[in-house]
MITITOR-732563 format. One record per residue (C-alpha): residue in one letter; x, y, z. Coordinates in pm, whole numbers, plus 50000, padded with zeros to 5 digits. Each point is the difference from the previous one (the first is absolute). Layout:
<recs>
REC  code      x      y      z
REC     A      X      Y      Z
...
</recs>
This chain:
<recs>
REC  code      x      y      z
REC     X  30950  59996  50008
REC     X  49893  50249  49725
REC     X  49621  50000  49850
REC     X  49817  50142  49720
REC     X  49698  50187  50154
REC     X  49821  50011  49723
REC     X  49990  49675  49807
REC     X  50114  49779  50387
REC     X  49735  49652  50038
REC     X  49799  50026  50314
REC     X  50102  49814  50320
REC     X  49897  49639  50009
REC     X  49898  50061  50395
REC     X  49946  49631  50073
REC     X  50368  49933  49912
REC     X  50196  50138  50278
REC     X  49937  49896  50389
REC     X  50102  50324  50098
REC     X  49854  50284  49767
REC     X  49738  50202  50158
REC     X  49579  50136  49918
REC     X  50018  50268  49828
REC     X  49615  50046  50145
REC     X  50138  50023  50324
REC     X  50147  50196  50287
REC     X  50029  50354  49745
REC     X  50076  50305  50248
REC     X  49742  50305  49968
REC     X  50157  50266  49779
REC     X  50325  49802  49840
REC     X  49911  49963  49679
REC     X  50251  50125  49729
REC     X  49996  50018  49630
REC     X  50315  49890  49802
REC     X  49962  50073  49639
REC     X  49735  49754  49883
REC     X  49989  49819  50316
REC     X  49786  50009  50347
REC     X  50254  49942  50303
REC     X  49860  49902  50355
REC     X  50164  49983  50294
REC     X  49926  49696  50263
REC     X  50041  49989  50378
REC     X  49959  49587  50082
REC     X  49775  49900  49746
REC     X  49936  49651  49943
REC     X  50157  49755  49777
REC     X  49804  49846  49740
REC     X  50086  49656  50001
REC     X  49870  49942  50395
REC     X  50346  49876  50121
REC     X  50124  50186  50339
REC     X  50343  49915  49953
REC     X  50154  50397  49942
REC     X  49877  50322  50180
REC     X  49986  50304  49719
REC     X  49981  50338  50214
REC     X  50013  50186  49707
REC     X  49945  49949  49645
REC     X  49966  50244  49660
REC     X  49788  49895  49679
REC     X  49983  50116  49688
REC     X  49725  49933  49776
REC     X  49964  50053  49573
REC     X  49618  50078  50071
REC     X  49850  49692  50095
REC     X  50383  49757  49991
REC     X  50192  49957  50273
REC     X  50326  50008  49834
REC     X  50244  50038  50302
REC     X  50000  50040  50400
REC     X  50299  50083  50194
REC     X  49997  49871  50329
REC     X  50159  49988  50339
REC     X  49985  49626  50148
REC     X  50052  49789  50302
REC     X  50002  49689  50042
REC     X  49831  49870  50286
REC     X  50205  49802  50196
REC     X  49719  49876  50203
REC     X  49803  49848  49683
REC     X  50371  49848  49855
REC     X  50037  49825  50275
REC     X  49645  49855  50006
REC     X  49998  49910  49691
REC     X  50403  49898  49961
REC     X  49895  49791  50345
REC     X  50358  50171  50143
REC     X  50005  50185  50338
REC     X  49935  50405  49954
REC     X  50355  50026  50191
REC     X  50154  49831  49696
REC     X  49882  50216  49822
REC     X  50011  50343  50160
REC     X  50412  49899  50038
REC     X  50079  49893  49652
REC     X  49811  50342  49900
REC     X  50153  50197  50325
REC     X  49741  50108  50119
REC     X  49790  50008  50362
REC     X  49675  50082  49850
REC     X  49746  49809  49798
REC     X  50065  50172  49635
REC     X  50302  49963  49842
REC     X  50223  50258  49804
REC     X  49794  50239  49760
REC     X  50046  49981  49682
REC     X  49887  50210  49658
REC     X  49862  49787  49723
REC     X  49888  50058  49665
REC     X  49730  49823  49806
REC     X  49911  50032  49623
REC     X  49844  49782  49798
REC     X  50179  49660  50024
REC     X  50305  50145  50209
REC     X  50029  50055  50346
REC     X  50364  50178  50085
REC     X  50111  50016  50400
REC     X  50155  50389  49994
REC     X  50172  49980  50262
REC     X  49989  50067  50438
REC     X  49716  50277  50079
REC     X  50260  50187  50247
REC     X  49783  50329  50047
REC     X  49801  50055  50269
REC     X  49639  49795  49971
REC     X  49767  50291  49956
REC     X  49718  50132  49759
REC     X  50235  50327  49901
REC     X  50382  49754  49951
REC     X  49791  49748  49838
REC     X  49860  50278  49720
REC     X  50299  50087  49932
REC     X  50165  49654  49934
REC     X  49688  49833  49859
REC     X  49915  50306  49754
REC     X  50426  50012  49893
REC     X  49955  49648  49930
REC     X  49751  49956  49759
REC     X  50105  50363  49862
REC     X  50322  49812  49891
REC     X  49842  49658  49927
REC     X  49792  50202  49695
REC     X  50250  50243  49952
REC     X  49853  50270  50077
REC     X  50174  50304  50117
REC     X  49685  50257  50104
REC     X  49834  50021  50345
REC     X  49649  49791  50032
REC     X  49755  50296  50025
REC     X  49721  49978  50266
REC     X  49681  49862  49909
REC     X  49701  50238  50095
</recs>
């Protein structure tokens, strides 16, 4: 996924069941400028449409002015909620996902305009520092900018 940061349309947040509400979960002192974008790091943001079928421990949103044009998030399926909605057992989903927990494997997912792309498994530590580095690297790659984001005062 490549996104033109200057002409990208804002994301239709009601289209995607797993997209975050970019006004929630923003971590204090974790806002950055990247060219004409403002990046915000989120911890446990709410989902925009209220369906809790996935857990989002960390996400990064990119806004151009008031328009949300990119979200890169770490997502895990909530196996308990999925079992309830699918009418199957939690154990069945745990076996399918090769886990004993209630969350599926962590995936990196990017949203822009009318596109959602699974970027692959997230295999780093699930902490703020590792998540920030990975999410920012992906955001910079997607908008094709080589410079580092600068913290906002």
